[in-house]
N, C-alpha and C positions, 0 to 999 in steps of 0.2 A: 639743128633742130632747135637745139637748149637755145642758140643766138635771137633763133626767128622769138619763140615764149620770150626772153628777157627785152627783146625792144617793145614788145609786144603790153606787157607788163611797163616802160616809162610810159610806152601812149596813153593807157590806160589812166595812169597817173597824173602824167600834163595834162589831159585832157579837164581830169579831176578838180582839178586846178585852174581851168577855165571854166568852166561849172560855175565853180563857186564865187568866180572872180564875175561871169556874167550877171550872177545871179542876183551881188549885191548887187551889182548897179543896177539893175531891172529895179528888186527893193529901192535903193533911194531916186532912180528919175523916172519910173515906170513907164522908157522909150522903149517897143516895140521892136528895132532891131534890138535889145539888148535880149529881150526875150529868145528874139528865134536865134537868136547867137547862142542863147543859153541849152534850146533844146539839138541846136543842132550838135550842143557839143555831147552833148547828152549822149545821142541816138549815135555820134561816132567812140561814145566812150564804153556803150553797150555793143559795139560792132565789137570794138579791141579783146574786150573780156569774156564773149565767141570766142571769137579768136585764141586767146590763148589758152582759156578751158580744151578747147581743137585739139591743139598742141601739144598739152597735158594728155587729154585721156587714146590722141588717133596719131599719136608720131608712129608708130607699127607701123600703117595702113601708109605714110607719104615715100615716099621710091627717091631717092638718096639723089634723082637729077633731078626734081622741087625745088632740090633745099635751096639752091642761092637764088629764084626767085625768089620763094617768099620770103628769104633773108632780104634782097633788096626791096621789096614792096613793103617791109616792114620799117627797113632804113628810111627808106622814104617818107615815109608815112612821118615818122619819129624826126626826121626834118620840119618838115612842112609844119610837123607843132609847134617848133620850135620857134620858129619865124613864129606864128602867127599866136604864141603868148608871148614871146620879146616886143612884136608890135601892139599885146592887147596891153602891157606893162608898161608899156610908154607913155 
């Protein structure tokens, strides 16, 4: 459960970086695509903050068999966000 918590927190931190980057691009260019990316990243950020909160508060109620799946989902999300972050910064 701790690993899922940490990966969700890493995702949230990466998404915050993306939000700031996209917002800066939007501020400079007023491109609607950048605004859409900012909103998309903000929604994912909110989802990850909720996931971190739920992992902290609901961990006693989550059964052991589900933990590998939660971790797999969170690792996949971190990897996807890392690819998006790298592509954005290029």
